[in-house]
N, C-alpha and C positions, 0 to 999 in steps of 0.2 A: 413547380409550386405545387406539391405533394400529391403528385399525380392527377392534377385536375387541368384541363384545358383552358387557362386563365391567362388574357393577355395583360402583362404589367408593363406600366409606363417606364422605360429605361430613364427617363428625364427626371419622373418622379423619384424613382430608387437610387439615383446619384447621391452619394455622400452618406448612404446608410452604412451602418456599423453593424453587420449580423454576426453574431457569435457563431464560431466555427466548433467549439467545443463545450462539453458541460463542466463547469469548473467543481462541481462537488467531488468529493473523493469516494472511488468506486469501489463498491463491497459485493462479492460475488453473490447472488442470490440464493436464498435457499432453494431446496428441492420442491417439487410441488407446485401448487398453484401459482406461487410468486414467480419463479422462474419461467411459467407458460405465459403469465401477462407480460413480463419484462421482456420477453421474447418478440411477442406480438407488437409491443410498443416501440422497441427498438427499430422494428421494420416499417412502421408508420414515420416516426421522426426521422428514419436514416441516419440512426446511429448505431456504433459497433455494438454498444451495451448501453443498459439503462440502470443507474445506479438505484436501489430499492427505495430511498428516502428523497430522491430527487422531485421536487414538486413539478407537476405537468406545466404550470403555466409560466413560474417564476425562473424555475431552473433549466426547463427544457425547451422554454420558448414555444411551446404549443398553444392552440387556440382551439375554439368549439370545433371548427371544422376538422382539424387533425383528430381531436378526441372522438369526434362522431365517427369517423373512418376508424379509429381504434374500436369503439364499441362494436362496430358491425364486424370487423375481423374476429374479435372475441366470439360473436354469436356463430360463427362458423365453424369454430371447435366445438366439437360434440362434448368434449371432456372438461370443458369451462363452463361455469354459470353465467347466466347472461348479465351483461352490464348497460345500465342506461345513463344518460348525460347527467342526470340526478346524483347517482353515484360517484360519477367522476368528480364533481364540484364538492361534493360532501367528503370525499376520500381522496384528496389531490395527489396521492403518492402510490407506487405500487405496493408497498408495505401496509399502508392503512386500507387501502383498496381489497387486498388479499385478503386482510383480517376480517374485514366486514362481510366480504361474500363468503367466507367459511365459516363465520358464526351462524347458531341458528337465528331464525327471526324472531325477534322480541314479542312477549305477549302484547297484544293490542292493550292501549289503555293504561300501560305502567307508566310511572314517572320518567321513564328513560325515552319512551317513545308515545308521540300523541297517537291516539286511535287513528287508524288509516281509513282512508274512504272505503266505504262498504258499499260494493258495486256487485249486485249479483251477477252470475254467469251469464251471457247474452245467449238468446236462442240461436241456433244453428238454422239458417234457411239456405235451401238449395237455390243457387242462383236462377233467374228467369232469363232466359234468352229469346229474345222476341226475333223472328226473321226480318230480312230486308222489306220484304213485301209488306208485313204488317206495320214496319216501321214507316214505311213511304204512303201508304194507306192511311195512317192515322194523321200523318203532315198534311196530307190532300183534304181530309176531311176539317181538319183544324183552319185550314186556309179557306175553305169553303164557308164555315161558320163565320170567320172574320169577315169575308166578303159580303155575307148576307147582313152581318149586324152593321156593317159600314153604309151599305145600300140603304136600309132601314132608317139608321140616322140621319143620313142625307135626306131622305123624302121628310121627315120631321122638321128638319132644319128649314127646308125650302118652303113648306108649309108655312111655318113659324115667322119666317123671314117676309113672306109675302104678306101675311096678315099685319105684321107690326108695321111695315112700309105702308099700310093702308091708313094709318093714321092721320087725321085731318090735322091735329095740331101737334105740338111739342109734347104736350101734358097727356094726349090722347095716346101718342107713340110711346111714352114713357110707361103709361100704366098697361100698355099692350104688351110691352117687354117685361114688366113685372108677372102680368099673368102667363105669360108663354114660359118665360124661365122658371117660376115655381112649378110650373106641372112638368117641365123637363127635368128639373132637379128632383122634384118628387118620384118621377118615373125610373130614373137612373138609381134613385136609393132604394126603392122597393124591387127592383128587376133581380138584383142578386138573391134577395130573400125569397122572392119567389121561384126561381131557378133552383134554389138549394132544396126546398121544399118539394117541388115537382119531380127533379132529376133526382134526388139522393134520398128524400124523406128524413129520416133520423141517421145521422152517422153513427156507426157500431165499431167496435175493434174488429179490424179484418186487414187481409192482405189483399192488394191490386195490382195486377199484372200490368206494368206500364207497357204503354201503346195498345192496350186491348181496347173494346169498346167500354167497359167499368171505368178504365183511365180516362177516357174521352169525356164521360160525365164528370168524373173529377175535376179535370183541367177546365172545363168550362165553369163550373160553379165555382173554383178555387180563383180562377182570372177574374171573374165578375166580382167576387168579395173583395179581392185586394185591390181593384180598380175603383171601388166605390168611394165617391167623394166625401161619405161620411167619415172616412179615415183621417181627413183633415180635421174633424173634431176630436181627436186623442186627447184626452186629458178633461173632457167634458163628459156630462153624465148624458148627452146625446149618444155618444160613441158606446157607452154602457147600455142604451136601450138598442143600439143596432145589434151588439152581441147577443142580448135577449133575444131579439127578434129571429136571430140566427140560429137558436136552441141552447146557448149557453145558459147554464144554471148559476146566476150570480145574485148575491146577497145586497144588503143595503149598504150604501155609504163606501161603495168600492171604487177606487181610482185607477184607471189603465190610462198610461201615459205612453206607451209604445206603440208605434205604428205599424209595428209587424203583427198584422191581424190575425188573430186565430182563423183556421179553416174549418177543421173538424168540430164544430163549436158543441155539439151535443156530447162531446165528451169531457168539455171543459167545466169543472166545478170551481166556484169562488166563493168564499164565505163572506160573511159582513166584515166591514172595517179592512181590507185586504187593500194593499198597494202594490201596483204592477208599474215599475219605472220604466224610462223610455230604452230603446234598443235591447229590451228583452224578447227572446224569440220563446213563444208559447203557442206554436201552430198545431199541437195534437195531431201532427204525422210526421214521417220521414220517409225518404227514399233509400233502399239499400238493396243492392244487387240485383236490380231489376224489378224490385217491387215498392209499392207505396205501402207502408206501414201504418195504419191508424191506432191510436190508443189512448186512454185517458190521461190527462192531467188534473189531480184535485189539490187545491188550495184551502185550507180551513179559514176559520175566522181570524182577523187581525194578524193575517201573514204579511210579511214585507219582502218583497223580491226586488233586489237592487238594480243598478245599471248593467247593461252588458252581460246579461244572463243567458242562460239557454237551458230551458226545461224540455228532455226527452219526453218520449212516451211512456206511459206505466210508471209516472212519478208523482209524489204528493209531499206537501206540507202541512203538518198538523197546525192544531191551533195555535196560535201565537208565535210561530216558526218563522224565522229569519234566512235568509240566503244573500250572501254577502254580493259586492259588485265583482265582475270579470270571474263568474263562477257558473257551474253547470250541474245539473242532475243526469246522471245518466239513467238510460232504461231501468227501472227496477229499484232504484234509490228512494227511499222515503225519509224524510226530516220528522222525528218526533215531535209531538207538540210542546212548545216554547223551547225549543232549541235552536241555536243560532249555528248556521254551518257557511261554510266557505270554500272556495277552491275549485279545482276542475280536475276529476270529479270531486264533488263538495265530501268535506269531511268537517266534524266538529270543531267550533272555535267559541272562544270566549268573550268575543267583541259583540257589542251590542251596535248592530247597523241603524237601528230607529233613534233618530236625535232630537225628534220633538213630539210633543204630544198632542193629544187631539184638542179640537175647539168646537165650540157650538156652531151647528150648522142645519138649521132649520131647512125644511122641503121647500118653503117659498123661495130661498136663496137659489137653490138648484133650479127651479123652474123659471126663476126670472133671469137667470144667466143663460138659460137654455133657450129661451122666447128670445132674448137679445140677440142671440148668435143668429137665430133663424131669420129674425126681421132684417138683420143686417145682410145675411147674404141674399134675401129676398128682394130688397128695395135698394141696394147698392151694387152688389157684386155681379149679380145674375143680369140685370138690366144693362150693364155695362159690357159684358160677355155677349150677350144674345142680340141686343140692340144697339150697342154702342155704335156701330157703323153709320145706322140709319139715323139716329139721333143727331150725331156729327154732322152727317150731310144736310141734315134739315136746317141746323142752325150755320152753317158755314157755306152759302151759295156760291164762294169764290172755289171752294174745294170741289163742289159739286160740278162746275163749269169747266174745272180743269180736267176733271175726270171723264167728262163728256167728250172733251175735245182729243183724249187719247186714241190712237189708231186701235182699231176694232181687231186689226189683225197681229197675232202673236210672231208673226215671221218677220215684222218690220223693224228696223235699227230704232226708230222712235220710241217703240214700245218698251225696250230694254233700257234706252238712254234715259227715260223718264223713271223707270222703274229702280235703275241704279241710284238716282238723285234722291227719290224719296226714302229709299232704304239707307241711304247715308244719313239723312236727316233724323229719321227714325231710330237709326241703331246709336248713332253717337250722341243724339240729344237725351234718349234715355240712358246711355250711360253715364253722363255728367249729372243729369238729373237723380239718377239712382245712387250714386255716389255721395252727393251732397244729404240725399235723404237718409242713407245709413249711417252717415257720420254726424248728423245733427240730432234727428229726432229720437233715437234711444237714448241718448244724453240728455234730452231734455224730459223724457218719460221716466229717466231713473231718479229725478228728483221728485218724484210722488210717491217712489218705494223706498223705504229704509230698512239698511241692512241689519242682520241680526233681531229682527222683529218678526215675531210669528204673526201671520194673518190666517183669516179663514179662505178656504177655497170658493171659488165661483163668485167673488165679489170683484169690486173695482180695481183693489190692488192686484188681484190675479189676473184681472184682464190687460192690466199695465204690464206686469212681468211677462206674461205669453206674448205681447206684442213687441217687447223689447228683444225676445229670444228670436221671433219669427224676422224682424227686420235685420238685426245684426248678424246673423248666419246667413250671409248671401253666398251661396256657392259659387256664383258667376265671379264675383270679385276675387274670392280666396284662389279660384282655378287661375285668374290672370294675374294676379299679384305673388302667389305663393311660388316656392323655390327660386326666390330671387332677393334682393336687397329691399325690394320695394313693398315686400308684405310686412317688413318692421313699421313702416310708417303708415300703411293702410290700418294694422291693428291697433297703433296709438290714436289713430283717428277714430277708430272705435270706442277709445277710452281704456285700453289695456295699459295697465301700469307697468312700464319697462324701464327702469334707470338705468342710466349709463349702458346703453345696448353695445355691445361688442359685435360690430357688423361681421359676418361670415359668408354673408352671399347666400345661404341657405340656413336662416336661423329657423323657418318654419316650413313645411311643405304646403300643400294644396287642400288638405282636409283638416280643418281646426274647428271646433265648435264649443259652446260654452252656452251659459244661460244667463251671464249677465257680465259684458265686458268690462263695465266699471267697476267690478269686483275680482277683476283677473289680474293677478301679479306673476310675471315672468322674471326671474333673477338675471343678472349679468351673465353674457357667455353662455347660457343654456342655449342648445339646439334642439329642435322638435322635427321628428318625422311625421308621417301623415297619420290621421285617426284620432288625434288627441282631442280628447271630451272634458271640459272642465265642469265638475258637478258643484256650481254655484247655488243651486236650489236644494233645499232638504224637504222632505214630504212627510206628512201622516195622511190619512185616508180623509181627513176634513181640513188639512190647514197646511202652509208652508212657511218657507223662511228663506230668504237670500242671504249668504256668507260668503265672505272672501275665500278664494282658493289661492296660493301662494306656492310656486315652485321656485326652490332654490337656485343659487347662482351655479355655473359652471356643471350643469346637468346635462345628459344627452338622454332624450325620450325616443323609444321605436315606436315601432307603428302598434296602432290600436290599444294605445293606453288611455284607461279611464282614471281620472284623477280627482280623488273626492276632496272635499274641504279639510278634512281631518288627516290629509296625508302625512305621515311621519318620515319624510325625507328631507334631508337639508341641502348642504353644498356639497358639489362634487359627486354626482349619484348617476350611475347608469341604469335606466330602466329599461327593461329590454321588452320586446315585443310580447304584448298581450299580458305583461306581468300585472298581478292584482297588488297595487298600491297598499301597502299597510297603513293601517289607520289606528295601531295600537304599538305599545312597546317603545323602546326608545327611538330617538330620532336618528335614521341612517345617514351616515356622512362618509364619502370618500370609498363607497363600496357600489358594487353592482347588484341589481336585484333581478332575478329571473323567477318565472313559473307562478303558479296560482295553486296554494298559496306561495307567496314568494319565498326565497331563500336568496342567501348572499352568495355572489360570485365575485370573482376579481373586476374590479373596475376598468380595467383595460388590459388588453394584452399586446406582445410586442408586434405583432402585425399591425394593430390598429394605431400604433404610434409610429408607424414607418415613415407617414408624411407630417410628423409634427413640426418639422423643420420649416415648412411651407406656411405656418399659420401665425408668424410673425415676423417683423423685420422688413427689408426692402421687398424681398420675393413675394411675400404676402401681400405687400400693398400693391404691387405690380400686376400679381395674377387677379387680386380682387377687381382691380380697374377693368382688367381683360375680361374677366368673369360678367362684370356689371355691362358692359358693352355687348356681349353675347346675347345676356338675358334680355337687354333692351330690344335686340332684333327680335328674339323670340316673342316677345311681348307684342310688337309691332305685327308680327306675322299672324299671331294669335288673333289680334283685332282684326286684321285683315280676312283672316278666314272665316269669322265670324259674322262680318259686315256681308261678305260673298254669301254666306248662308242665309242671312237676312233677305238679301236680294233674291235668292233662288226661291226661297217661300214665298216672298211678296209677288215674284213675278207668277207664279203657279195661282195664288190667291186672285191676283188681277186678272188674269187669263180666265179663271173661272167665272169673275164677273161678266167678261165680255162674251162668255160661251152659255152663261146662265139662261137668258132670254130663249135661246133655241134648244138647249140640251136638258134644262130643268135640273133636277135632283142627281142625274149622271153626272153632271159637271161637279157637283160637291163632292159626291163619292170617288169619282176620279182624281179631284184633288187631294182628297185625304190620302188615297194609296199613293199618289206621286209624291208627296210630301214625307211620307214613311219611307219609301225606297229612295228618294234623294236625300235624306238625312242619314241613311245607313251608308249608302254609296259615296256620298261626298265626304263624310267624315271620316269613313273607312280609308278612301283615297289620300287624304290629308295625312293621316297617319303613316301609310306608306312611303308617302313623300317625304315626310320627317326623316325617315330612314334611308332615303334614296332607293327606296325598293331593293334595300338588303336584310338581310336579317342580322340580329343583334348577335354580338358575340360575347363571350363572359369577360368580365374587366375585374382588374384591382388598380384602382388609381386614386389619386387624391381628387377632392372636389374642385379643386384648382385647375385640373386638367382639362382640356376640350373634349374628352372623351365624355366625361361627365356632364357637362355643358351640353352637347347633343343629345344625351340621354333626357337631360330635363327638358328640351325642345320636344323630344318624342312624347313624354308625359303630357305636356301641353296639347298637343295635338290628336291625342287619343281620341278613337272613332266613340262615337255616341251609341250607349248601348239601350236597346228598347227592351222593357220589362215584358212586352207582348211578346216576344221570343222565347221567355224561359217555358220551359216543359214543352217545347215542340222541335221536331228536326231542324227548323230553321236557325236555331240557335247553333247548331253544329255548322252550319253553313256560315254563318257570320264570323265564327271563331276562324273557319278555314280562310276567308276572305282576308282576314288580319294575320295570317301565317301561321297559325297553330299546326303543328304536326299531329293529324286527329285522325282515330280509327273510326270504325264504323258505329252507328247506333249509339251515339253520345245522348244521357239524357243529362241536362243541365238546368236546375231549378232556381237558377240566380246566382251562378258563382262569379268571381271577378279573377282577371289575369292580367295585371299590369304590363308584363314582358310576354306577348304573346308568342313571339318567333323563338322563345327559349324553351317554350311549353312542348313536350310530346305526352300524347295521351292514347292508350290504346283502345281496342274495341269493346263496347258494351261497359263502359265505365258510366258510373253515377255520381253527379256532383249536387249537393244539397244547397239550400239558399243560404247565402251569406258565406260560403267558403271562397277561401282565397287560394291561389298559387301564386306566390309572390318570388319571382327570381332575382329579388336583388334585397341588399341592407346599404344603409349609410350609417356610419357611427363616427361620431368625432372627426368628421373631416375625411374620412375614407370611405369610398364606393366599391361596393362588391357586387357582381353578379355571377350566375352561372345557370346552365340548364337544369331542369325538374324533368322528371321522367315518369308517369304512370303507367304500370302494366295494363294488361287486360283484365275488364271485371273490377277494377278498383271502384270503391266508394269513399268519398269526403263527407262526414257529419255536417250538420248544419253549424256554421259558425268556425269551421276550421280552418286554419292558416298552415300552409305547406310552405317551406322557406326554400331558398335556392341550394343548388348542388344536392338535391334529393332523388333517390331512386326508391320507386315502389314496385314491389314484385306483383306478379299476377294475382289476383283475388284479393287484394289487401283491402281493409276495412279501417277507417280511421273514426273514432268515436266522436259526437257531437264536441264542439268548442275546444278541440286539440291544437296544441302548437307542435307540428312537427319542425325541429331545429336544421338548421342548414347542415348538409352533408351526411345526413341520414339514409342508411340504406335499410329498408324494411324488407324482410324475407317474402316469399310468396305465401299467401294464403293465411297471413297474420293479421290478429286484430289488436291495434294499438289504441291508444288514448291517453288523454291528460296532458298538463301543461308544465314543463316539456311532455312530450308524448312518449311513451314508453309500452312494452308488450303488455297486455292485460290478462 
């Protein structure tokens, strides 16, 4: 397989007819660039010669992986111009490619060529290399800070619990729980604000060496700011008040829906009437080459920032400007007032992304909405959290008697027997009740909200809309049913409109989200990988509207696809990973779309049709039944593992109750630490057990082959990733525990790696928040995986996705929101960016 160490199932490849020759008539290439390109391509496709007019995909049966290798080999020839994957798709023959490379670049903004992205050259920063001693010392101080915070919290909880338990009546206990819970909530909310002003003061544009004392202060403030419970109020005026208290300069009628909270808030300026939609990154900092670099982000009045966007430091949007979904602004980019941009990096676009107008929004509506949220938190949620157990024991003397009869020794068999029984009832009882809840309540609530009707924010209908989104986007059930035939029935239970489902056994992955399940339509035969986000809601700074989102039949959607209500795709489309779905122009059908802004590519290539004979007939039905049986065992093992985890946490909590009378707050602190350690080690062990303690190997097989089913089981049992580990040396220890081949002094600010044992990372690498190293893809029933290697000193920008089969040389930097396609080889010390990524 084109020089890659990929294991292919011989059973799946049986009956395949692979063309041995190219049928197009051969004409000798002309001298010059054509002959050189033809020679390089012939070596890649292992042919004696390549006709100049042969189509890379249709005639030569190449695919994006082969053509990525072709681009890499061309870049190694000093006498040839650089070639990107976008060039390959735009000019799919040697003759057209050579002509395009030989022609001078068109004048920006001409009719023949839209204005390209205006990205100022990046400032060259010498890498900061901390010593191992400094790295270890920083980690030790971070651990001490966490231990101190844990013990202080335990002291507060112990005092509060004793006070609540001293209530003479149920009402007295409830009022004490309200008072104590309110005080703790206020303290937790105020602590990050105080820490920021005391430890940092005002943020300014600067560079902070990672693992230094200045970084320790940055990490502490960032962690407290991002862990603040006020983030749960994203989309509320309370969230905006929180950002203002942290120093952000925010105008009136600003709506911030993203839970990716800005950190360096003094550097954030937001004008009146601006909207920042969910999943947008506006952190005002980035990590690069051993440095934390902070910088301003300025948004004028009436700015609209769409879903799944990344705004790097030193960026701005003028008054009335718009940034489309799945787009980004790179450092130095500025969108002029009134202009609409999209893409990664962004460039001018003619599309209007703002779809609804403003509504009358008096101040009293904001105040009433905020007060209602606080009162609900104060009188409902907090008493249940801080005093629920005591109130339950007061009203259930039978339970009190049962607990008092339990052995006080944690070494007795009866202790664990009873904990096992109680955990069984708690886990499976909550599972059944939760499933009934999410499949009934959102349906009933949706009767109160009409589609395609504009409502003002912060009123009754807005509250109903947010309740529907919270209840129906349950991550546990999606992980339970995803990657199996049962996900279809679950989504239908949520009210997804899916007529005439063609069951594949993998119609959806484990990460699908929406804003209204009732207004989500998925066509027949469509398959969806992980990360689909359906944008059923449209917003202005003062109003919202729910609209149906429809994805056509026989589509395939890759990872991290954000699909808007006005998406212009129809039947039989391939939407590639991180693609920007077009919302204007003709309806695309029978094509593939790649990139941001998107462009057309072949709907499929020969390698991805290799297993089509397994998708119908008796062979399909037999293999689907076998896959369902395997997935059912996987589902059972997942439930068993989660029940066992519940038992472990309950046993720790029960032991804490037994030891509390003699140990006091130390028992609570110890229980907190044991729970965290148990969570990481237990779920990490399950992940390794799911692979039988073996490393994953590259695969090319059908989704109806047992290799893929085993990989699905591996995904189901992946280890729990704790956000507390981000930005600490302990994140590197976590990745090593899971099998990542990892060098020294990794800085990981919140990256994800689905296939850990296929990843190799060198020394002193920097991974920004939201970056992903994904060593697999699954397209139209074909599963592919391979190794990905990062050299020493590499940096992955915020929101970057690196695909499988990729090699990054030493010192490579990928700009924010980039998509580095499968098979790419990036030379040492290069700076790449874009979607798809190319040399910048």
